[in-house]
GUTI-737967 format. One record per residue (C-alpha): residue in three letters; x, y, z. Coordinates in steps of 0.1 Angstrom, whole numbers, padded with zeros to 4 digits, always signed. Example, Ala and Ser with C-alpha at 12.3 -4.5 7.8 and 13.67 -1.06 7.14 Angstrom:
// residues 2
ALA+0123-0045+0078
SER+0137-0011+0071
END
This chain:
// residues 362
UNK+0129+0033-0382
UNK+0097+0015-0367
UNK+0066+0042-0378
UNK+0027+0043-0366
UNK+0017+0023-0392
UNK+0034-0009-0397
UNK+0028-0041-0392
UNK+0039-0060-0350
UNK+0037-0090-0338
UNK+0031-0097-0309
UNK+0025-0126-0295
UNK+0002-0145-0318
UNK-0010-0117-0321
UNK-0005-0098-0361
UNK-0016-0061-0359
UNK-0012-0042-0392
UNK-0008-0011-0371
UNK+0012+0000-0339
UNK-0016+0026-0324
UNK-0034+0007-0305
UNK-0069+0015-0283
UNK-0062+0014-0245
UNK-0085+0010-0221
UNK-0113+0028-0213
UNK-0138+0020-0194
UNK-0168+0031-0205
UNK-0203+0023-0180
UNK-0228+0007-0210
UNK-0232-0028-0194
UNK-0260-0035-0182
UNK-0273-0054-0147
UNK-0253-0080-0139
UNK-0223-0064-0158
UNK-0239-0082-0191
UNK-0222-0065-0221
UNK-0244-0055-0248
UNK-0253-0049-0286
UNK-0248-0008-0283
UNK-0209-0017-0273
UNK-0207-0041-0302
UNK-0214-0012-0320
UNK-0188+0010-0303
UNK-0161-0012-0308
UNK-0166-0019-0342
UNK-0165+0015-0355
UNK-0129+0014-0335
UNK-0116-0017-0353
UNK-0092-0001-0374
UNK-0068+0003-0345
UNK-0039-0023-0350
UNK-0053-0038-0313
UNK-0086-0028-0298
UNK-0075-0034-0253
UNK-0114-0040-0242
UNK-0124-0016-0210
UNK-0116-0036-0175
UNK-0137-0066-0175
UNK-0142-0080-0141
UNK-0132-0114-0137
UNK-0154-0122-0103
UNK-0184-0105-0089
UNK-0154-0097-0055
UNK-0129-0080-0082
UNK-0157-0058-0096
UNK-0167-0022-0085
UNK-0179+0001-0112
UNK-0213+0007-0118
UNK-0219-0009-0154
UNK-0192-0021-0164
UNK-0188-0058-0183
UNK-0180-0095-0159
UNK-0165-0123-0178
UNK-0172-0148-0154
UNK-0207-0162-0170
UNK-0222-0170-0195
UNK-0248-0145-0205
UNK-0214-0124-0198
UNK-0198-0145-0225
UNK-0221-0142-0249
UNK-0228-0101-0244
UNK-0190-0101-0253
UNK-0195-0124-0278
UNK-0215-0095-0300
UNK-0189-0072-0292
UNK-0156-0094-0306
UNK-0179-0107-0337
UNK-0183-0067-0350
UNK-0146-0069-0346
UNK-0134-0096-0363
UNK-0158-0091-0387
UNK-0141-0053-0390
UNK-0110-0066-0400
UNK-0100-0056-0362
UNK-0087-0073-0333
UNK-0092-0080-0300
UNK-0082-0083-0261
UNK-0100-0089-0227
UNK-0085-0065-0201
UNK-0094-0085-0168
UNK-0100-0067-0135
UNK-0098-0072-0100
UNK-0100-0040-0082
UNK-0093-0049-0047
UNK-0099-0025-0021
UNK-0112-0001-0045
UNK-0146-0022-0042
UNK-0175-0010-0024
UNK-0192-0037-0002
UNK-0228-0028-0020
UNK-0209-0042-0054
UNK-0188-0068-0044
UNK-0215-0085-0017
UNK-0185-0075+0009
UNK-0156-0066+0027
UNK-0132-0055+0002
UNK-0097-0080-0003
UNK-0063-0068-0010
UNK-0027-0070-0003
UNK-0030-0054+0030
UNK-0058-0048+0055
UNK-0055-0001+0043
UNK-0088+0016+0028
UNK-0088+0038-0004
UNK-0086+0072-0005
UNK-0112+0089-0018
UNK-0150+0079-0031
UNK-0159+0044-0047
UNK-0189+0051-0074
UNK-0217+0038-0063
UNK-0256+0030-0076
UNK-0259+0051-0048
UNK-0234+0074-0061
UNK-0202+0085-0041
UNK-0198+0065-0010
UNK-0161+0063+0008
UNK-0143+0029+0007
UNK-0142+0003+0032
UNK-0116-0010+0053
UNK-0103-0038+0032
UNK-0087-0073+0039
UNK-0058-0088+0040
UNK-0062-0115+0014
UNK-0053-0151+0031
UNK-0036-0179+0006
UNK-0067-0193+0004
UNK-0081-0157-0017
UNK-0044-0158-0033
UNK-0051-0191-0055
UNK-0087-0184-0051
UNK-0085-0151-0070
UNK-0056-0165-0093
UNK-0081-0190-0108
UNK-0109-0167-0107
UNK-0082-0147-0135
UNK-0076-0181-0153
UNK-0110-0190-0164
UNK-0120-0159-0169
UNK-0095-0164-0195
UNK-0111-0195-0206
UNK-0142-0173-0204
UNK-0129-0148-0231
UNK-0116-0170-0251
UNK-0157-0183-0255
UNK-0169-0149-0263
UNK-0141-0148-0289
UNK-0111-0129-0277
UNK-0078-0132-0294
UNK-0062-0133-0261
UNK-0065-0116-0221
UNK-0039-0086-0208
UNK-0041-0085-0170
UNK-0048-0049-0153
UNK-0020-0042-0129
UNK-0019-0008-0130
UNK-0041+0020-0118
UNK-0041+0012-0080
UNK-0065-0022-0087
UNK-0054-0054-0068
UNK-0020-0063-0090
UNK-0015-0028-0088
UNK-0019-0030-0048
UNK+0006-0060-0043
UNK+0032-0046-0066
UNK+0039-0017-0045
UNK+0058-0005-0012
UNK+0029+0020-0008
UNK-0001-0003-0004
UNK+0020-0039+0007
UNK+0026-0039+0044
UNK+0028-0080+0043
UNK+0049-0096+0062
UNK+0050-0130+0043
UNK+0061-0140+0012
UNK+0040-0119-0008
UNK+0053-0085+0009
UNK+0085-0074+0022
UNK+0108-0078-0005
UNK+0108-0065-0040
UNK+0107-0099-0051
UNK+0079-0108-0026
UNK+0061-0080-0039
UNK+0057-0091-0075
UNK+0047-0126-0066
UNK+0011-0123-0073
UNK+0018-0103-0102
UNK+0037-0140-0114
UNK+0011-0162-0105
UNK-0015-0146-0118
UNK+0004-0145-0147
UNK+0013-0177-0146
UNK-0023-0188-0143
UNK-0039-0172-0170
UNK-0007-0181-0195
UNK-0010-0216-0182
UNK-0054-0218-0199
UNK-0050-0196-0229
UNK-0014-0197-0233
UNK+0016-0173-0229
UNK+0021-0165-0263
UNK-0020-0148-0260
UNK-0012-0129-0229
UNK+0001-0088-0221
UNK+0001-0067-0190
UNK-0009-0033-0180
UNK+0020-0011-0152
UNK+0015+0025-0141
UNK+0049+0026-0131
UNK+0056+0063-0126
UNK+0021+0077-0116
UNK+0004+0078-0077
UNK-0035+0062-0087
UNK-0057+0058-0063
UNK-0034+0059-0032
UNK-0007+0031-0045
UNK+0029+0041-0054
UNK+0063+0027-0044
UNK+0087+0049-0027
UNK+0119+0038-0057
UNK+0101+0025-0088
UNK+0130+0017-0112
UNK+0141-0014-0089
UNK+0113-0028-0088
UNK+0094-0022-0119
UNK+0135-0035-0138
UNK+0128-0068-0116
UNK+0095-0068-0129
UNK+0112-0066-0167
UNK+0135-0091-0160
UNK+0104-0119-0146
UNK+0086-0112-0169
UNK+0111-0119-0201
UNK+0112-0148-0179
UNK+0080-0159-0183
UNK+0078-0150-0221
UNK+0049-0129-0215
UNK+0046-0111-0247
UNK+0041-0076-0245
UNK+0034-0051-0220
UNK+0014-0019-0213
UNK+0031+0010-0195
UNK+0008+0043-0192
UNK+0035+0067-0182
UNK+0027+0101-0183
UNK+0051+0128-0186
UNK+0027+0155-0174
UNK+0006+0158-0146
UNK-0026+0140-0148
UNK-0061+0148-0146
UNK-0067+0137-0114
UNK-0036+0162-0107
UNK-0006+0135-0096
UNK+0028+0148-0113
UNK+0048+0119-0123
UNK+0077+0107-0113
UNK+0109+0091-0140
UNK+0097+0067-0161
UNK+0112+0032-0158
UNK+0101+0025-0204
UNK+0144+0033-0208
UNK+0150+0010-0176
UNK+0129-0020-0186
UNK+0143-0018-0226
UNK+0173-0036-0223
UNK+0159-0063-0197
UNK+0126-0077-0218
UNK+0127-0082-0255
UNK+0093-0086-0257
UNK+0073-0053-0274
UNK+0070-0021-0256
UNK+0032-0003-0258
UNK+0034+0032-0243
UNK+0007+0055-0231
UNK-0007+0084-0218
UNK-0017+0119-0236
UNK+0000+0111-0270
UNK-0013+0126-0301
UNK+0002+0118-0335
UNK+0035+0140-0332
UNK+0044+0130-0296
UNK+0041+0098-0302
UNK+0059+0100-0336
UNK+0084+0111-0315
UNK+0083+0087-0286
UNK+0082+0054-0315
UNK+0115+0073-0335
UNK+0131+0069-0297
UNK+0133+0031-0300
UNK+0124+0020-0269
UNK+0082+0021-0273
UNK+0072-0010-0304
UNK+0034+0008-0303
UNK+0016+0035-0290
UNK-0018+0029-0275
UNK-0043+0059-0273
UNK-0069+0064-0248
UNK-0095+0096-0249
UNK-0085+0102-0284
UNK-0107+0078-0297
UNK-0137+0080-0276
UNK-0141+0107-0299
UNK-0125+0102-0331
UNK-0133+0064-0335
UNK-0118+0065-0374
UNK-0077+0077-0352
UNK-0063+0051-0373
UNK-0075+0073-0404
UNK-0062+0105-0390
UNK-0030+0102-0380
UNK-0028+0093-0417
UNK-0036+0124-0430
UNK-0032+0142-0400
UNK-0067+0154-0398
UNK-0076+0174-0371
UNK-0085+0154-0339
UNK-0121+0157-0323
UNK-0123+0168-0285
UNK-0146+0147-0264
UNK-0177+0155-0238
UNK-0162+0145-0206
UNK-0202+0140-0194
UNK-0209+0112-0215
UNK-0178+0091-0203
UNK-0201+0069-0182
UNK-0231+0086-0183
UNK-0245+0051-0203
UNK-0270+0051-0236
UNK-0256+0061-0269
UNK-0247+0096-0268
UNK-0209+0101-0268
UNK-0208+0066-0269
UNK-0216+0059-0309
UNK-0225+0091-0321
UNK-0188+0105-0328
UNK-0188+0110-0368
UNK-0161+0097-0386
UNK-0140+0125-0407
UNK-0144+0139-0443
UNK-0109+0142-0447
UNK-0101+0110-0434
UNK-0122+0096-0449
UNK-0118+0105-0479
UNK-0083+0096-0483
END
């Protein structure tokens, strides 16, 4: 039976354990989306994870709509990320860059113009900006030229990730961002080859994967989805056939791993999940499946025992437990996180969570 502490191969990556640090936006970059030395310290503290998936990282100015989030489209950002990857590798860890285009969730004050999406829609709720929360603006529908340009932006960000020392890349295809806006019929109302049928709606994700895989090697590429939950106004009327078709396509493309944010209880935003799709994906996809959402040690072990998941990715527990791997190994108590510091900037609530004496002594 596979266990959390068994090694795992994810394509070109060799993991010493199956405890993965999920992508976590923390808003600690400086001006122009440049990663900082403080971020290097944060990631190095968590290098005992089998794999670190970086916080969501913008592939372009157009695609980055979160204040103080990092980017990967210029040399200064590459240099900033090199501090973090060097620190993680020096501590014995592995780290991949999560590549992010937020689509209609980019406010014009951050993206520099009207946001782009699969269709001309407006996201619900309010955007984060440097001036506080503001209503979202109506997105324009991406043209074929936009789609080709954005796919190349993903490819260039992947090149930059490898230059920055990352071990690979994960495409952010979840949580209502651009890839998700193309995938799901709650946001994609196109009538061309990128909309309508499931085959058409998975085309954009396929082209992004092909662009990134063709640039850095598909053996270094993963992708994240959130199949069974409404997020930021994006959901699908019938997710099971959509994501099983995606599984078949990923198998054809030889994508070595996927991460599924698959909640089994209402989310912190109050969204109630529908039925999971991982059981249906498993027979169709021979790559590795990472499951994410609200796991602790006992629930992670139980899920691994079912034989569907190859690894578990932990999000919030890694914020306040930099030594989460040791705590899970020893059964030590997990420290709670201070939600007020999630996006507050600075070291407090970021690099000042201590390791557990019990876990450290084991």
